[in-house]
C-alpha positions, -999 to +999 in steps of 0.1 A: -092-916+501-074-902+471-107-892+456-116-873+488-083-855+488-087-846+451-121-832+457-107-813+486-080-797+465-105-788+437-128-771+463-098-753+477-093-736+444-131-730+439-131-701+465-112-672+450-114-652+482-081-632+482-066-659+460-043-635+442-031-621+475-025-655+489-006-667+458+015-635+455+019-620+489+038-588+495+057-591+528+061-557+545+097-547+553+113-552+587+119-525+613+135-529+647+138-564+660+116-574+690+112-604+712+077-617+720+081-604+755+074-570+740+038-580+732+018-585+765-013-600+747+007-630+736+009-661+757+045-673+763+032-700+786+016-716+755+048-716+736+055-753+739+054-784+718+025-805+731+041-840+727+008-858+730+026-889+744+053-890+717+088-899+729+115-875+718+143-892+737+161-904+705+154-872+687+170-852+715+200-875+715+204-870+678+203-832+682+229-835+710+251-856+688+249-830+660+260-804+686+290-825+695+299-829+658+291-866+658+260-866+636+239-847+610+205-835+623+180-826+595+148-806+600+122-800+573+099-769+578+070-775+554+042-750+548+026-723+527+034-687+520+042-683+557+072-705+550+081-698+514+097-664+519+118-679+547+118-649+571+107-672+600+127-701+586+159-682+586+155-674+623+146-710+631+177-721+611+201-697+628+187-705+663+190-742+659+224-740+643+236-717+670+224-742+696+242-771+679+264-767+648+259-754+613+258-780+585+249-756+557+220-738+541+201-769+530+173-768+504+172-739+479+143-738+454+142-718+422+111-698+431+121-667+412+126-686+380+090-697+384+079-660+388+072-661+425+088-647+456+120-663+469+141-661+501+166-633+500+198-652+510+203-671+477+197-667+439+194-693+412+197-681+376+198-694+340+199-678+306+186-710+290+150-712+278+129-732+302+094-742+312+083-736+348+056-752+370+041-740+403+022-761+428-009-740+428-010-733+390-026-763+374-024-781+351+014-784+355+033-781+322+062-801+336+066-831+359+061-817+395+090-822+419+082-826+456+094-790+462+063-776+444+084-759+418+096-774+385+121-759+361+126-778+328+154-766+304+143-767+268+178-769+252+204-797+252+232-777+268+224-752+296+239-736+327+226-728+361+243-704+385+239-705+423+247-679+448+242-683+485+252-663+516+261-695+535+291-713+519+288-748+507+312-776+496+286-802+487+258-799+462+229-823+455+206-818+425+169-826+432+152-834+399+129-857+381+137-875+348+171-882+333+203-873+351+221-845+333+258-847+324+280-822+342+303-806+317+322-783+340+318-761+371+330-725+375+334-702+405+326-665+406+361-657+392+355-680+362+380-706+375+372-742+368+361-760+400+372-797+405+345-820+419+338-856+426+304-873+420+290-890+450+267-920+445+247-914+478+209-911+476+210-924+439+211-889+427+236-865+413+256-853+443+288-833+439+317-829+464+334-797+454+371-789+455+367-761+480+340-741+498+320-716+477+293-690+479+289-688+441+290-716+415+280-720+379+272-755+365+273-762+328+253-793+319+241-814+290+210-835+287+182-846+265+158-817+257+128-817+280+138-848+300+150-832+333+130-811+356+148-794+385+130-789+418+159-775+438+193-780+452+206-791+486+237-771+497+257-784+526+289-772+542+296-800+566+286-836+572+277-830+608+257-804+626+222-791+619+205-783+586+170-767+583+153-771+550+124-746+544+098-759+519+069-736+514+046-728+486+022-698+484-014-710+487-005-745+497-028-768+517-024-804+530-043-816+500-022-797+474+009-814+486-010-846+486-016-843+448+022-843+440+030-878+430+059-891+450+059-861+474+067-880+505+094-901+487+110-868+476+108-855+511+127-886+522+157-875+501+163-848+528+164-876+555+145-855+580+148-863+617+121-838+624+093-826+600+074-795+611+042-791+591+028-756+593-004-755+571-041-747+576-044-710+567-054-717+531-079-743+542-096-716+562-102-696+529-116-726+510-151-741+508-138-774+521-159-790+548-143-803+579-144-839+566-124-830+535-099-809+555-093-838+578-090-862+549-062-841+534-044-840+567-047-877+572-034-885+537-004-863+538+007-874+573+002-910+565+024-908+533+051-888+551+051-914+580+052-943+555+081-930+535+100-913+563+097-938+592+126-922+610+111-887+612+092-872+640+063-849+630+051-817+645+018-802+633+015-764+636-020-749+637-028-715+621-033-683+641-063-660+637-063-637+607-087-616+586-106-622+553-124-599+530-161-598+526-182-580+500-216-564+500-235-545+474-244-509+482-263-483+461-246-449+454-262-415+452-270-421+415-288-453+424-261-476+409-249-507+427-213-513+435-194-539+455-177-527+487-151-548+505-144-549+542-122-570+565-136-594+591-120-621+613-119-654+594-137-675+619-130-707+599-093-704+611-105-716+645-123-745+630-092-756+610-070-751+641-093-774+661-093-801+634-055-801+634-052-800+671-077-828+677-062-849+650-027-845+665-040-856+699-058-886+685-027-898+666-002-891+693+015-864+671+032-834+687+014-802+682+024-765+683-006-741+690+002-710+670-033-698+676-030-699+714+005-685+714-007-655+694-033-647+720-062-669+710-095-656+698-094-619+692-056-619+686-058-607+650-066-571+658-038-569+684-013-586+660-022-561+633-020-531+657+014-543+668+025-546+631+031-584+635+002-591+611+005-572+578-019-548+562-036-575+542-046-592+574-034-626+563+004-625+560+028-612+586+053-585+583+089-595+581+092-587+618+062-609+624+076-638+606+110-635+624+091-633+657+073-666+649+106-682+639+120-672+673+090-685+691+091-719+673+128-722+679+123-717+716+096-743+717+116-769+698+148-763+717+129-768+750+113-799+737+146-813+726+161-806+760+184-779+749+187-745+765+174-717+741+200-692+732 
């Protein structure tokens, strides 16, 4: 099985169709907010979680307990570039926290330090020299954390600064290798911040002496022995936390190549894991068997290492791809001309995911059908939900999908959408 997944991943990289665009997307700026009722071609009736026989009674009870302030409800939103920038994830987070209670920002990943786009509500910075790894840029020069980003300081003493719009009073470092020593913490005024180390999760967890939006950490460790994958920022021990974990260009198979991925995911103790992948498979040369093998492997490892989590698979919606043809100009010279056509393989991938979910009794969210089904790409683009590149959505589009997904999840968990 591993060999099949490895071959699948290699084939995924073999097709460079719009590869640079998919690894480094430019998300178009937002305009006026709009609800999906503004788009008559969309299908609100399809905006549901198909449970496929799964029982969400306990999950609904856990979410209700979080709303009462009796429990912590954790959701992991796993995906590709549609998730990395967090436009949709931020809406999903705010909607679920408004329907229950806010437990904090959750996972923050140092994307910008690795020279890729990052959500706009936090920053992570260091002046120390470091080596960075990205999920889709192989071979990885560092150990690869489950977040798909690795930052390894190359000096013995270094500092990291965190700034987040949502305040936090607990911080957990997610890393591989040796545990760094905390020398001191500072707030944005330069004052020393007291903290206690918490032994939970067998990792470096800090309970801070107050609530903060900005914090600097001075640390000491052996050179090249610690690779940071991100930080978990919490502001409460109860309520709802939504962790967005996306990497540009990611597929089921690429996450499957990260050693210990599902064990790392388990550190976030997800009650619900929403897996929104499939778009990049539709740009690869992978055959249906390899695509299915990648899905099976990732889901199996997530289930094995996170037995408490419920899983929702999200299928991709119709989009475009570029095709090229050679034409002769007036001087008789050949040149290559690009044009955009609907990527018909998206429907194939969607059907593979949908059928697999039904066969395994896994809940499924049909993004393809909600968007309007076959022929939706042209309407999505005309409505400026789908961006100019025909693959990524505008900021408005991503926020719309976050709104839609929030409605579907809230209905499935027996909570009234707000």
